[in-house]
C-alpha positions in Angstrom: 50.8 -26.6 -29.2 50.6 -30.9 -28.4 53.3 -31.5 -25.7 54.4 -34.8 -25.6 55.9 -36.5 -22.5 59.2 -37.5 -21.6 61.0 -39.9 -19.5 63.0 -38.7 -17.1 65.9 -41.0 -15.7 67.6 -40.5 -12.1 69.1 -42.8 -9.9 68.2 -46.0 -11.7 64.7 -45.3 -11.8 62.3 -43.9 -14.4 59.8 -41.6 -14.5 57.3 -40.5 -17.5 56.7 -36.7 -16.8 54.0 -34.5 -18.7 55.1 -31.3 -17.7 53.4 -31.4 -14.2 53.4 -34.9 -12.5 56.0 -37.7 -12.3 54.7 -41.0 -13.0 56.9 -44.2 -12.1 57.1 -46.2 -15.6 59.8 -49.3 -17.1 62.5 -48.3 -19.0 60.9 -49.3 -22.2 59.0 -46.4 -22.3 62.1 -44.6 -23.8 61.1 -46.4 -27.2 58.1 -44.3 -27.5 59.2 -40.9 -25.5 62.5 -39.0 -25.1 64.2 -39.1 -21.8 66.8 -37.8 -20.6 69.3 -37.3 -17.5 70.8 -34.8 -16.0 75.0 -34.8 -15.2 76.5 -33.6 -11.9 79.3 -30.8 -11.7 81.9 -33.4 -10.3 81.9 -35.1 -14.2 82.0 -32.1 -16.1 84.8 -29.9 -17.3 84.0 -26.4 -17.6 85.9 -23.5 -19.7 85.6 -19.5 -19.8 86.6 -17.7 -23.1 86.7 -14.7 -24.8 86.6 -14.1 -28.6 86.3 -11.4 -31.3 82.5 -10.8 -32.2 83.8 -11.0 -35.6 83.6 -14.6 -35.2 81.2 -16.8 -37.1 79.4 -20.0 -35.0 81.8 -22.2 -36.9 85.2 -20.6 -35.7 83.8 -20.3 -32.6 82.9 -24.0 -32.6 86.6 -24.5 -33.6 88.5 -22.1 -31.4 86.1 -23.2 -28.4 87.3 -26.9 -28.9 90.9 -25.9 -29.4 91.1 -24.1 -25.8 89.1 -27.0 -24.1 91.9 -29.1 -24.9 95.0 -26.2 -24.3 93.0 -24.8 -21.1 90.5 -27.1 -20.4 92.8 -30.1 -19.7 91.0 -32.4 -22.0 93.3 -35.3 -22.9 93.9 -35.8 -27.0 93.4 -39.9 -26.7 89.9 -39.6 -24.8 86.9 -38.5 -26.5 84.8 -35.7 -25.4 81.0 -34.2 -25.6 81.6 -30.9 -25.7 78.6 -28.1 -25.8 78.9 -24.4 -25.4 76.7 -21.0 -24.5 77.8 -18.2 -26.5 77.1 -14.5 -24.9 77.2 -11.3 -26.8 78.7 -9.1 -24.3 77.0 -5.7 -24.2 80.3 -3.2 -23.4 82.6 -4.8 -25.6 82.9 -6.4 -29.1 83.6 -9.8 -28.1 81.7 -13.4 -27.6 81.9 -14.6 -24.2 81.6 -18.6 -24.5 80.8 -20.8 -21.4 82.1 -24.1 -22.2 81.4 -27.6 -20.7 82.6 -31.0 -21.9 82.3 -34.6 -20.4 84.5 -37.6 -21.4 83.2 -40.6 -22.8 84.4 -42.5 -19.9 82.6 -40.0 -17.3 79.7 -40.4 -19.6 79.9 -44.4 -19.7 80.8 -44.3 -15.7 77.1 -42.9 -15.0 75.1 -44.1 -17.9 76.4 -47.4 -19.2 73.3 -49.1 -16.5 70.7 -46.9 -18.5 72.0 -47.3 -21.6 71.3 -51.1 -21.5 68.1 -50.9 -20.6 67.2 -47.8 -23.0 69.2 -48.0 -25.8 69.2 -44.2 -26.0 69.3 -41.0 -24.0 68.1 -38.2 -25.9 69.3 -35.8 -23.7 72.1 -35.4 -20.9 72.4 -31.7 -19.3 74.1 -30.4 -16.6 72.1 -30.3 -14.1 73.4 -26.7 -12.8 72.0 -24.7 -16.1 68.5 -26.2 -15.6 66.9 -23.5 -13.3 65.9 -22.0 -17.2 63.4 -24.0 -16.9 62.0 -22.6 -13.4 61.3 -19.0 -15.2 59.4 -20.9 -18.1 57.3 -22.9 -15.7 56.3 -20.0 -13.5 56.3 -17.4 -16.1 58.9 -15.2 -13.9 60.0 -12.3 -15.1 63.9 -12.7 -15.5 66.3 -10.4 -12.9 69.9 -11.6 -12.0 69.2 -14.1 -9.5 71.5 -16.9 -7.5 70.0 -20.3 -7.1 71.9 -22.0 -3.9 71.5 -25.5 -4.3 72.1 -27.5 -1.0 72.5 -31.4 -2.1 73.8 -34.4 0.0 76.5 -35.1 -2.8 77.2 -31.7 -4.1 76.1 -28.4 -3.7 76.0 -25.1 -6.2 75.5 -21.7 -6.4 74.4 -20.3 -10.0 74.3 -17.2 -11.5 71.5 -16.0 -13.9 71.3 -12.8 -15.6 68.0 -12.1 -17.0 66.7 -15.8 -17.3 70.4 -17.0 -19.0 72.7 -18.9 -17.2 76.7 -17.3 -16.4 78.2 -18.5 -14.2 78.5 -21.3 -11.1 80.4 -21.8 -8.3 80.9 -25.3 -6.1 80.0 -25.1 -2.5 80.5 -27.9 0.0 77.6 -30.1 0.0 75.9 -31.5 2.9 78.5 -34.8 3.0 81.2 -32.3 3.4 79.3 -29.3 5.8 78.4 -32.6 8.1 82.5 -33.7 8.5 83.4 -30.1 8.8 81.2 -29.4 12.1 81.7 -33.4 13.0 78.0 -34.6 13.0 76.2 -37.4 10.8 74.4 -36.3 7.8 71.2 -36.6 9.0 71.8 -34.3 12.2 73.4 -31.2 9.7 70.0 -31.9 8.0 68.0 -31.4 11.0 69.9 -28.3 11.9 70.1 -26.3 8.7 66.0 -27.2 8.0 65.5 -26.4 11.8 67.8 -23.4 13.0 69.7 -22.8 9.7 72.1 -20.5 10.5 70.7 -18.6 13.7 72.1 -19.6 16.8 69.3 -17.9 19.0 66.8 -20.3 18.0 68.8 -23.2 18.7 69.1 -25.1 21.8 72.2 -25.0 23.8 73.7 -27.9 23.1 73.3 -27.5 19.2 75.0 -23.8 19.5 78.3 -24.5 18.9 77.2 -26.6 15.4 75.2 -23.6 14.3 78.3 -21.2 15.1 80.5 -23.7 12.9 77.6 -23.4 10.3 78.1 -19.8 10.2 81.7 -19.7 9.7 81.4 -22.3 6.9 78.5 -20.7 5.3 80.7 -17.4 5.6 83.7 -18.9 3.6 81.5 -20.1 0.6 79.5 -16.8 0.4 82.8 -15.0 0.1 83.9 -17.6 -2.9 80.6 -16.8 -4.6 80.8 -13.0 -4.0 84.2 -13.4 -5.9 82.6 -15.0 -8.9 79.8 -12.3 -8.9 82.2 -9.4 -8.9 84.0 -11.4 -11.8 80.8 -11.1 -14.0 80.0 -7.9 -13.0 81.8 -6.0 -15.8 81.2 -8.1 -18.3 77.6 -8.0 -17.9 76.8 -5.1 -16.2 75.7 -6.4 -13.0 74.4 -3.9 -10.6 73.4 -6.5 -7.8 71.5 -9.4 -7.2 67.9 -9.0 -6.8 66.6 -12.3 -5.8 68.1 -15.7 -4.2 66.5 -18.9 -4.6 67.5 -21.9 -1.7 67.0 -25.1 -3.5 66.9 -27.3 -0.5 63.9 -29.7 -0.3 61.6 -27.0 -0.7 63.0 -24.9 2.3 64.5 -21.6 2.8 67.8 -21.6 5.4 67.4 -18.9 7.9 70.2 -16.5 8.5 71.9 -17.1 4.8 70.3 -13.4 3.8 72.3 -11.8 6.7 75.8 -13.5 5.4 75.1 -12.3 1.9 74.0 -8.8 3.2 77.5 -8.7 5.4 79.2 -8.9 2.3 77.2 -5.8 1.1 74.4 -7.3 -0.9 71.4 -5.6 0.1 67.4 -5.4 -0.6 67.7 -9.1 -1.5 64.4 -11.1 -1.5 65.3 -14.8 -0.5 62.7 -17.3 -0.7 62.6 -21.1 -1.1 62.5 -22.6 -4.3 59.4 -24.0 -5.3 57.4 -25.0 -8.5 54.5 -27.1 -7.0 53.4 -26.3 -3.4 52.2 -29.9 -3.5 55.3 -31.5 -4.2 58.1 -29.2 -2.5 60.8 -31.7 -1.6 61.2 -32.7 -5.5 61.7 -29.4 -6.6 65.2 -29.7 -7.4 64.0 -33.3 -10.0 61.4 -31.1 -11.3 63.5 -28.3 -12.4 65.8 -30.6 -14.4 63.2 -32.8 -15.7 61.5 -29.5 -16.7 64.5 -28.8 -18.4 64.5 -31.6 -20.8 60.8 -31.9 -21.2 61.0 -28.1 -22.4 64.2 -29.2 -25.4 62.0 -32.2 -26.2 59.0 -30.3 -27.3 61.5 -27.3 -28.7 60.5 -24.7 -26.3 64.2 -24.2 -24.7 66.2 -21.7 -26.3 70.0 -22.5 -26.6 68.9 -25.8 -25.6 72.1 -27.6 -24.1 72.9 -31.5 -24.8 75.9 -33.4 -24.1 74.6 -36.7 -24.9 76.5 -39.5 -27.3 73.1 -41.9 -27.4 70.7 -39.9 -29.3 68.2 -42.3 -30.6 68.6 -42.9 -34.9 66.0 -41.7 -37.0 63.4 -44.5 -38.1 65.0 -47.0 -40.7 62.7 -45.5 -43.3 63.3 -41.8 -43.0 67.2 -42.1 -42.5 69.0 -42.1 -45.8 69.7 -45.7 -46.0 66.0 -46.5 -46.0 65.1 -44.3 -48.4 67.4 -45.9 -50.8 65.7 -49.3 -50.0 62.4 -48.4 -50.4 63.3 -46.3 -53.6 65.2 -49.4 -55.3 62.3 -52.1 -54.4 59.5 -49.5 -55.5 62.0 -49.2 -58.5 62.0 -53.2 -59.4 58.3 -53.1 -59.0 57.4 -51.1 -61.3 60.4 -51.7 -63.4 58.6 -55.3 -63.7 55.3 -53.8 -64.6 56.6 -51.7 -67.3 59.7 -51.9 -68.6 60.8 -48.6 -70.3 60.3 -47.3 -66.3 64.3 -48.5 -65.9 65.1 -46.1 -68.7 63.2 -42.9 -67.5 64.5 -43.2 -64.2 67.9 -43.7 -65.6 67.6 -40.3 -66.8 66.5 -39.2 -63.7 69.2 -40.6 -61.6 71.7 -39.3 -64.4 70.7 -35.8 -63.6 70.2 -36.0 -59.1 73.9 -37.7 -60.1 74.9 -34.2 -61.6 72.9 -32.5 -58.8 74.7 -34.2 -56.4 78.6 -34.3 -57.6 78.0 -30.6 -58.2 76.7 -30.0 -54.3 79.6 -32.7 -53.7 82.3 -30.3 -55.1 81.1 -27.0 -53.3 81.4 -28.9 -50.0 84.8 -30.1 -50.5 85.7 -26.5 -51.4 84.0 -25.5 -48.2 86.1 -28.2 -46.2 89.1 -27.7 -47.9 88.8 -23.9 -46.8 87.8 -25.2 -43.5 90.6 -27.5 -43.2 93.1 -24.7 -44.2 91.9 -22.0 -41.4 92.1 -24.9 -38.9 95.4 -25.9 -40.2 96.2 -22.1 -40.1 94.8 -21.8 -36.3 97.0 -24.9 -34.8 100.1 -23.2 -36.7 99.2 -20.2 -34.8 98.7 -21.8 -31.8 101.9 -23.9 -31.7 103.8 -20.7 -32.6 101.9 -19.1 -29.6 102.7 -22.2 -27.2 106.4 -21.6 -28.4 106.7 -18.1 -27.6 104.7 -18.6 -24.5 107.4 -21.5 -22.9 110.3 -19.0 -24.3 108.7 -16.2 -21.9 108.2 -18.5 -19.1 111.7 -19.6 -19.6 112.9 -15.9 -19.6 110.5 -15.5 -16.8 112.1 -18.5 -14.8 115.3 -16.6 -15.0 114.4 -13.0 -13.6 112.8 -15.1 -10.9 115.8 -17.0 -9.6 117.7 -14.1 -10.3 115.6 -12.0 -8.1 115.1 -14.5 -5.7 119.2 -15.1 -5.3 120.0 -11.3 -5.0 118.9 -10.3 -2.1 121.0 -13.4 -0.7 124.2 -12.1 -2.2 123.6 -9.1 -1.0 123.1 -10.1 2.4 126.0 -13.0 2.0 128.5 -9.8 0.7 127.0 -7.9 3.9 128.0 -10.1 6.4 131.4 -11.0 5.0 132.1 -7.6 4.9 131.0 -7.1 8.4 132.7 -10.2 9.7 135.9 -8.6 8.4 135.5 -4.8 9.7 134.7 -7.0 13.2 138.0 -8.6 13.0 140.0 -5.4 12.3 138.2 -3.5 14.6 138.9 -6.0 17.5 143.0 -6.6 16.2 142.9 -3.0 16.4 141.7 -2.8 20.1 143.9 -5.3 21.5 147.2 -4.3 19.0 147.6 -7.4 17.9 149.5 -8.3 13.9 148.3 -10.9 11.5 149.9 -12.8 9.0 146.7 -14.2 7.0 143.1 -13.9 7.1 141.1 -16.5 5.1 137.4 -16.6 5.0 134.9 -19.3 4.3 131.8 -18.0 3.3 129.7 -16.2 5.8 130.1 -18.8 8.7 133.8 -18.9 9.6 136.7 -17.4 9.4 140.6 -18.3 10.1 142.8 -15.8 11.7 146.8 -16.2 12.0 147.9 -14.1 15.0 151.3 -13.2 16.6 151.7 -11.5 19.4 154.9 -10.6 21.3 155.7 -12.7 24.7 154.5 -10.1 27.1 151.5 -9.3 25.6 150.4 -13.1 25.1 147.7 -12.8 27.1 146.1 -10.7 24.6 145.5 -13.7 22.5 142.5 -14.9 24.9 141.4 -11.4 25.3 141.1 -11.4 21.6 139.0 -14.6 21.3 136.9 -13.7 24.2 136.1 -10.3 22.6 134.6 -12.2 19.5 132.4 -14.0 21.7 131.5 -11.1 23.3 130.3 -9.6 20.1 127.7 -12.2 19.1 129.4 -14.7 17.3 128.8 -18.2 18.3 132.3 -19.5 19.0 136.1 -18.8 18.7 138.7 -21.6 19.3 142.4 -21.9 18.7 143.9 -25.4 17.0 147.2 -24.3 17.6 149.3 -22.1 19.6 153.5 -22.0 19.8 156.2 -20.0 21.0 158.9 -19.0 18.4 161.7 -16.6 19.5 159.7 -14.7 22.2 157.0 -14.7 19.1 153.7 -16.5 20.1 151.4 -17.2 17.0 148.2 -19.0 17.2 145.7 -19.9 14.4 142.3 -18.9 15.5 138.8 -19.8 13.9 135.9 -17.7 14.3 132.0 -19.1 14.1 129.2 -17.0 13.2 
């Protein structure tokens, strides 16, 4: 097959890429060659959904779009480009859909300057899925592999099973790592490239930084392990065979030990290298190679979220055909008058065929529209049920949260009352009234004869000795040799 070069676009630069080498070029080359760029993970919204395997491709597409708006936080007032991978699960009758969406606002923000120069971008691909090209370029046996990318602005770990993307996990970028260990970015890169996560090989003044990096990377690996474990049951993954470290053509010393600490054994860990004479540009090579293979029709399940695809040449479009046919008809009509009659008969026949096809399409569209409306109604009903369940759950939650408080409040009030009765009994005092205000205070109207007046003071002290905060009397008076006192007790 005669492969065609592409124009790879990145960071306001353009290169002509022929599948092996990059040659800087002008943006005008995009007129002659297909062109493409990658988009970062931070600009995408990603969703993962399971559907019955009985769904057709069109049903999967519709349902995925509905799910992305419901659960993927897509806004109804915005326009999006959505593309998906569909995985037929081996161990259940379901299809797992991994979906990626980019709003036109995000695409405009990152591509507007390029589009002004090129007019088109044939391919825009999520950067983290492009490792598929690594297998094809290197003719590598597909296993269960993890690609660990360390970049200045973003980093991620990507899981491939049998050469196919199945999951990713965002991790700390070099910029974030540097901030965590309180060094500048260049120092962080220097430490990672020269010592990795092995403190034994670094000088004493850098040892603390390496220990901090070990802690940070351990937390990152823990997140990656969670992602791997989530996919184990779905894809029947027994373990990870290889880890490829995408870090300017270098490996990362000590990372293997961190993964092994989380139970991944017999790992092959190596630097990701495509071309030995240009190891520093491996990450760019992988992305450009993916687009190159897509443009040449050699990438299975090619993913594309570009809204800037080029239009076909005017003579290849339907309108171009119409203009060309009309001009030819006029020319022939001038030569032979009967031509218009013959052409009229031909066009009548074509119109009849097209009208029949149009009716078929209208019927199919009507059927799909009815299905879509039914699905939307089902979604609305499900949402109403979900809201009702959520409301009930809130009531249950409030009840469950309140119940211990109510029980505790009752117990406190009971204890306070029992304490009052015990202390009254101890000092053989009588009461006119006992009033409780919640769980914090009690008003006791005590009476005692003249000779037992000291018992009121002892009664108040007994409350304090029992652990209560305060026992005070605001009013005490003598009436016919009977002392009366209104005492307030506070917890």
